[in-house]
C-alpha positions, 0 to 999 in steps of 0.5 A: 127741910133738910137737904142732902146733895139736893136730891134727898129731902125731908119735908114737914107739913104745916097744919092745914085748917081745912084738913083734920089729918095729923101733921106728917113728915115725908122723906123723898128722893128725887134721884129715885123718883120716890116719896113716902106719900106714894103719890109721886110713884103712883101718878108719875106726877110731882106731889106737893112735897116734890114741888116744895123741894124743887122750889127750894133746890132750884130744880125744874119740877117739870122734869119729874112729870112722866112723858105720858102727860106731855102734849106730844104723847096725848096728840099721838093718841088721837092721830089715828081714826077711831073705829066705827061702832058696829052695833048702834046700841053701843 
């Protein structure tokens, strides 16, 4: 793993015996919330590459989790009563 200002990383994966895909290198930038694998951008959750880099650089990975996954945000969804279904078949 190479580090530049503790926000840009290059991670080389190790072989996973349970997976048959080739080894890859992934570059990502914590300051831009971007990773080559694309999971970080799509899910707004740290991918495995981000977790490794955070551990290496002593960053708290939780700060890279989108606020929509916080308990407070989920509770707001259920604050209001759900409307009654008009047709019983629904």
